[in-house]
C-alpha positions as YAML, in Angstrom:
chain: A
units: angstrom
residues:
- id: 1
  name: MET
  ca: [121.17, -188.32, 23.99]
- id: 2
  name: HIS
  ca: [124.01, -190.20, 22.25]
- id: 3
  name: ASP
  ca: [121.73, -193.29, 20.83]
- id: 4
  name: ASP
  ca: [120.25, -193.62, 18.15]
- id: 5
  name: ALA
  ca: [116.62, -194.96, 18.65]
- id: 6
  name: SER
  ca: [116.02, -191.24, 21.57]
- id: 7
  name: LYS
  ca: [117.15, -189.45, 18.36]
- id: 8
  name: GLY
  ca: [115.07, -191.15, 16.71]
- id: 9
  name: LEU
  ca: [111.83, -190.11, 18.41]
- id: 10
  name: LEU
  ca: [112.81, -186.54, 19.05]
- id: 11
  name: ARG
  ca: [112.92, -186.67, 15.12]
- id: 12
  name: ALA
  ca: [108.90, -188.37, 14.77]
- id: 13
  name: ALA
  ca: [108.03, -186.38, 17.71]
- id: 14
  name: MET
  ca: [109.50, -182.95, 15.80]
- id: 15
  name: GLN
  ca: [107.77, -183.86, 12.02]
- id: 16
  name: GLN
  ca: [104.67, -185.90, 13.41]
- id: 17
  name: LEU
  ca: [104.06, -183.13, 15.97]
- id: 18
  name: HIS
  ca: [104.51, -180.25, 14.01]
- id: 19
  name: LEU
  ca: [107.12, -178.71, 16.41]
- id: 20
  name: SER
  ca: [108.65, -175.56, 16.75]
- id: 21
  name: ALA
  ca: [112.13, -175.65, 16.72]
- id: 22
  name: ARG
  ca: [111.21, -173.89, 20.39]
- id: 23
  name: GLY
  ca: [108.98, -177.01, 21.18]
- id: 24
  name: TYR
  ca: [111.87, -179.03, 19.67]
- id: 25
  name: HIS
  ca: [114.31, -177.03, 22.29]
- id: 26
  name: ARG
  ca: [111.49, -177.31, 25.68]
- id: 27
  name: VAL
  ca: [111.30, -180.86, 24.78]
- id: 28
  name: LEU
  ca: [115.21, -181.62, 25.31]
- id: 29
  name: LYS
  ca: [115.41, -179.53, 27.66]
- id: 30
  name: LEU
  ca: [112.28, -181.14, 30.40]
- id: 31
  name: ALA
  ca: [114.15, -184.70, 29.20]
- id: 32
  name: ARG
  ca: [117.02, -183.36, 30.83]
- id: 33
  name: MET
  ca: [115.96, -182.00, 33.60]
- id: 34
  name: ILE
  ca: [114.25, -185.54, 33.57]
- id: 35
  name: ALA
  ca: [117.78, -186.89, 33.47]
- id: 36
  name: ASP
  ca: [118.41, -185.14, 36.74]
- id: 37
  name: LEU
  ca: [116.67, -185.94, 38.33]
- id: 38
  name: THR
  ca: [116.54, -190.72, 38.01]
- id: 39
  name: GLY
  ca: [120.58, -189.83, 38.05]
- id: 40
  name: ALA
  ca: [121.26, -190.47, 34.65]
- id: 41
  name: GLU
  ca: [123.95, -188.44, 32.77]
- id: 42
  name: THR
  ca: [122.49, -189.06, 29.23]
- id: 43
  name: ILE
  ca: [118.95, -188.11, 28.38]
- id: 44
  name: GLU
  ca: [117.38, -191.52, 27.19]
- id: 45
  name: ILE
  ca: [114.08, -192.68, 25.65]
- id: 46
  name: PRO
  ca: [112.10, -192.87, 28.71]
- id: 47
  name: HIS
  ca: [112.76, -189.06, 29.54]
- id: 48
  name: LEU
  ca: [112.46, -187.84, 25.91]
- id: 49
  name: ALA
  ca: [109.15, -190.06, 26.00]
- id: 50
  name: GLU
  ca: [108.07, -188.23, 29.57]
- id: 51
  name: ALA
  ca: [108.70, -184.60, 27.78]
- id: 52
  name: ILE
  ca: [107.10, -185.06, 25.24]
- id: 53
  name: GLN
  ca: [104.00, -186.36, 27.01]
- id: 54
  name: CYS
  ca: [103.79, -184.17, 29.26]
- id: 55
  name: GLY
  ca: [103.90, -181.27, 25.87]
- id: 56
  name: THR
  ca: [100.67, -183.20, 24.85]
- id: 57
  name: ARG
  ca: [98.92, -182.85, 27.42]
- id: 58
  name: ARG
  ca: [99.64, -179.29, 28.22]
- id: 59
  name: HIS
  ca: [98.20, -178.44, 24.66]
- id: 60
  name: VAL
  ca: [101.68, -176.49, 24.74]
- id: 61
  name: TRP
  ca: [103.48, -178.03, 22.18]
- id: 62
  name: VAL
  ca: [101.42, -179.28, 20.05]
- id: 63
  name: ASN
  ca: [99.49, -178.11, 16.46]
- id: 64
  name: GLN
  ca: [95.63, -179.41, 17.99]
- id: 65
  name: ASP
  ca: [94.85, -180.82, 15.41]
- id: 66
  name: SER
  ca: [97.06, -183.29, 15.06]
- id: 67
  name: TRP
  ca: [98.32, -184.13, 18.10]
- id: 68
  name: GLU
  ca: [95.67, -187.63, 18.93]
- id: 69
  name: ALA
  ca: [96.77, -188.67, 15.54]
- id: 70
  name: ALA
  ca: [100.57, -187.96, 16.47]
- id: 71
  name: LEU
  ca: [99.88, -189.96, 19.65]
- id: 72
  name: SER
  ca: [98.89, -193.02, 18.27]
- id: 73
  name: VAL
  ca: [101.99, -192.98, 16.64]
- id: 74
  name: LEU
  ca: [104.12, -191.98, 18.62]
- id: 75
  name: TYR
  ca: [103.04, -193.91, 22.06]
- id: 76
  name: PRO
  ca: [104.28, -197.51, 21.08]
- id: 77
  name: LEU
  ca: [107.47, -196.13, 20.40]
- id: 78
  name: CYS
  ca: [106.57, -194.60, 23.58]
- id: 79
  name: ARG
  ca: [106.63, -197.99, 25.41]
- id: 80
  name: SER
  ca: [108.69, -200.09, 23.65]
...
């Protein structure tokens, strides 16, 4: 993850979804796995977006009260 856009997406996810340090590392670990499966050398925005989305679907890393509001902010970022 070398580009500013990927770092910005992860930073926004941490703030909007109230990720803990453990949640942050889980997202990175899952994004790395997704990147490996696609043959990418580095973690890119689509890998991070998919990892974040997976965590929000399972309610693993997200505060239940804020995940819907956070998704409305993050979803447009994932699609660009």
